[in-house]
C-alpha positions as CSV (number, residue, x, y, z in Angstrom):
1,X,15.4,8.9,-19.4
2,X,14.0,11.8,-17.3
3,X,14.3,12.0,-13.5
4,X,10.9,10.6,-12.7
5,X,11.5,7.5,-14.9
6,X,15.0,7.0,-13.4
7,X,13.7,6.9,-9.8
8,X,10.6,4.9,-10.7
9,X,12.9,2.3,-12.3
10,X,15.2,2.4,-9.3
11,X,12.2,1.7,-7.0
12,X,11.1,-1.3,-9.0
13,X,14.6,-2.8,-9.3
14,X,15.4,-2.1,-5.6
15,X,12.4,-4.1,-4.4
16,X,12.8,-6.9,-7.0
17,X,16.6,-7.2,-6.4
18,X,17.2,-10.8,-5.3
19,X,20.2,-9.7,-3.2
20,X,17.8,-7.6,-1.1
21,X,15.4,-10.4,-0.7
22,X,14.3,-9.3,2.8
23,X,11.5,-7.1,1.4
24,X,10.4,-9.9,-1.0
25,X,10.2,-12.3,2.0
26,X,8.1,-9.8,4.0
27,X,5.6,-9.4,1.2
28,X,5.4,-13.2,0.8
29,X,4.9,-13.6,4.6
30,X,2.0,-11.1,4.5
31,X,0.4,-12.7,1.5
32,X,0.9,-16.4,2.3
33,X,-2.5,-16.7,4.2
34,X,-4.4,-15.5,1.1
35,X,-5.5,-16.9,-2.3
36,X,-6.1,-15.1,-5.5
37,X,-9.8,-14.9,-4.5
38,X,-8.8,-12.6,-1.6
39,X,-7.4,-9.9,-4.0
40,X,-9.4,-7.1,-2.3
41,X,-7.9,-8.0,1.1
42,X,-4.5,-8.2,-0.5
43,X,-4.9,-4.8,-2.1
44,X,-5.7,-3.3,1.3
45,X,-2.8,-5.2,2.9
46,X,-0.2,-4.0,0.3
47,X,-1.6,-0.5,0.5
48,X,-1.2,-0.5,4.3
49,X,2.4,-1.6,3.8
50,X,3.0,1.1,1.2
51,X,1.5,3.8,3.5
52,X,3.8,2.7,6.3
53,X,7.0,2.5,4.3
54,X,6.2,5.6,2.3
55,X,5.8,7.7,5.5
56,X,9.1,6.7,7.0
57,X,10.9,6.7,3.7
58,X,9.8,10.4,3.2
59,X,10.6,11.4,6.7
60,X,14.0,9.8,6.7
61,X,14.9,11.0,3.2
62,X,13.9,14.6,4.1
63,X,16.0,14.2,7.3
64,X,13.1,14.6,9.8
65,X,14.0,11.3,11.5
66,X,17.2,9.4,11.7
67,X,17.6,5.8,12.9
68,X,20.8,3.7,13.2
69,X,21.1,1.7,10.0
70,X,22.4,-1.4,11.9
71,X,19.3,-1.4,14.1
72,X,17.1,-1.2,11.0
73,X,19.0,-4.1,9.3
74,X,18.2,-6.2,12.4
75,X,14.6,-5.1,12.8
76,X,13.7,-5.9,9.2
77,X,14.2,-9.6,9.5
78,X,12.5,-9.5,13.0
79,X,9.4,-8.1,11.2
80,X,9.6,-11.0,8.8
81,X,10.0,-13.6,11.6
82,X,7.1,-12.2,13.6
83,X,4.8,-12.1,10.5
84,X,5.6,-15.6,9.4
85,X,5.5,-16.9,13.0
86,X,2.0,-15.5,13.4
87,X,1.0,-17.4,10.2
88,X,2.3,-20.6,11.8
89,X,0.6,-20.0,15.1
90,X,-2.8,-19.6,13.5
91,X,-3.2,-21.5,10.2
92,X,-6.9,-20.6,10.5
93,X,-5.7,-17.1,9.6
94,X,-8.5,-16.4,7.1
95,X,-10.9,-15.4,9.9
96,X,-11.7,-12.1,11.5
97,X,-9.3,-10.7,14.0
98,X,-6.3,-12.5,12.6
99,X,-6.7,-10.7,9.2
100,X,-6.9,-7.4,11.0
101,X,-3.7,-8.2,12.9
102,X,-2.0,-8.9,9.5
103,X,-3.1,-5.4,8.4
104,X,-1.5,-3.9,11.5
105,X,1.7,-5.8,10.8
106,X,1.7,-4.4,7.2
107,X,1.3,-0.9,8.4
108,X,3.5,-0.9,11.4
109,X,6.3,-3.0,10.0
110,X,6.1,-1.0,6.8
111,X,7.4,1.9,8.9
112,X,10.5,-0.1,9.6
113,X,11.0,-1.2,6.1
114,X,10.7,2.4,4.9
115,X,13.7,3.2,7.0
116,X,15.6,0.5,5.3
117,X,14.6,1.8,1.9
118,X,15.7,5.3,3.0
119,X,19.3,4.4,3.4
120,X,19.5,3.4,-0.3
121,X,17.5,6.4,-1.5
122,X,19.4,9.0,0.5
123,X,22.6,7.7,-1.1
124,X,21.1,8.4,-4.5
125,X,19.6,11.8,-3.7
126,X,22.8,13.5,-2.5
127,X,23.2,15.3,-5.8
128,X,19.5,16.2,-6.4
129,X,18.3,19.8,-5.8
130,X,14.7,18.8,-5.2
131,X,13.8,15.4,-3.8
132,X,10.0,15.4,-3.9
133,X,9.7,14.1,-7.4
134,X,12.4,11.4,-7.0
135,X,10.8,10.4,-3.7
136,X,7.3,10.0,-5.3
137,X,8.7,8.2,-8.3
138,X,10.8,5.8,-6.1
139,X,7.7,5.0,-4.0
140,X,5.6,4.3,-7.0
141,X,8.3,2.1,-8.4
142,X,8.4,0.2,-5.0
143,X,4.6,-0.2,-5.1
144,X,4.7,-1.6,-8.7
145,X,7.5,-4.0,-7.6
146,X,5.5,-5.2,-4.6
147,X,2.5,-5.9,-6.9
148,X,4.8,-7.9,-9.2
149,X,5.8,-10.0,-6.1
150,X,2.2,-10.4,-5.0
151,X,1.0,-11.5,-8.5
152,X,3.8,-14.0,-8.9
153,X,3.3,-15.4,-5.4
154,X,-0.5,-15.7,-5.9
155,X,0.0,-17.3,-9.3
156,X,2.3,-19.9,-7.8
157,X,-0.1,-20.4,-4.9
158,X,-3.0,-20.9,-7.4
159,X,-1.0,-23.6,-9.2
160,X,-0.2,-25.4,-5.9
161,X,-3.8,-25.2,-4.6
162,X,-5.9,-25.7,-7.7
163,X,-3.8,-27.7,-10.0
164,X,-1.6,-29.8,-7.7
165,X,-4.4,-29.9,-5.1
166,X,-2.2,-29.0,-2.1
167,X,-4.3,-28.0,0.9
168,X,-4.2,-24.3,1.8
169,X,-3.3,-25.0,5.5
170,X,-0.3,-27.1,4.4
171,X,0.8,-24.4,2.0
172,X,0.6,-21.7,4.7
173,X,2.7,-24.0,6.9
174,X,5.3,-24.7,4.3
175,X,5.6,-21.1,3.0
176,X,5.6,-19.5,6.4
177,X,8.1,-22.0,7.8
178,X,10.5,-21.3,4.9
179,X,10.2,-17.6,5.4
180,X,10.6,-17.9,9.1
181,X,13.8,-20.0,8.8
182,X,15.3,-17.5,6.3
183,X,14.4,-14.6,8.6
184,X,16.1,-16.3,11.6
185,X,19.2,-16.7,9.5
186,X,19.0,-13.0,8.5
187,X,18.7,-12.1,12.2
188,X,21.8,-14.2,13.0
189,X,23.7,-12.5,10.1
190,X,22.7,-9.0,11.3
191,X,24.0,-9.8,14.8
192,X,27.0,-12.0,14.2
193,X,27.7,-12.1,10.4
């Protein structure tokens, strides 16, 4: 396996790792207000998240910025809580301004998540002479992993909405509540665990 394939694979497995479920929860929180028919909006949303986390992942990995790892471990579940709480506040989220707010969440909170990814990536890159190719490969792997999460979540949503006839507002309420509760637990663990 060459260097590109190695870091691409590490990016995929890092985001899909169930033990690091914080990033999975964030992607679910972002996507829970959409259905498969909104795939263009979701593509923009996931791209905004990728731009955000790619930027800080690169800056932190290249040592242009440095942020306390404990602070990032606290802020990541806070981003999840804010995103899922916003879904709960407005279950009419499929209209206008609320969608745009979700894009801003994806971009801005992606910056924070990128700092979380950077701690993992920096530990791997210590022995590499050039980090540009591994950084690109890792980011592409993260993006593919995110798309896997989105497709799986939207497929599950499709089954619930179109086969089991659950109302979309109810599904937003259920999924966002579950994600919110898990994020509150993660915040507690980051502070007192």
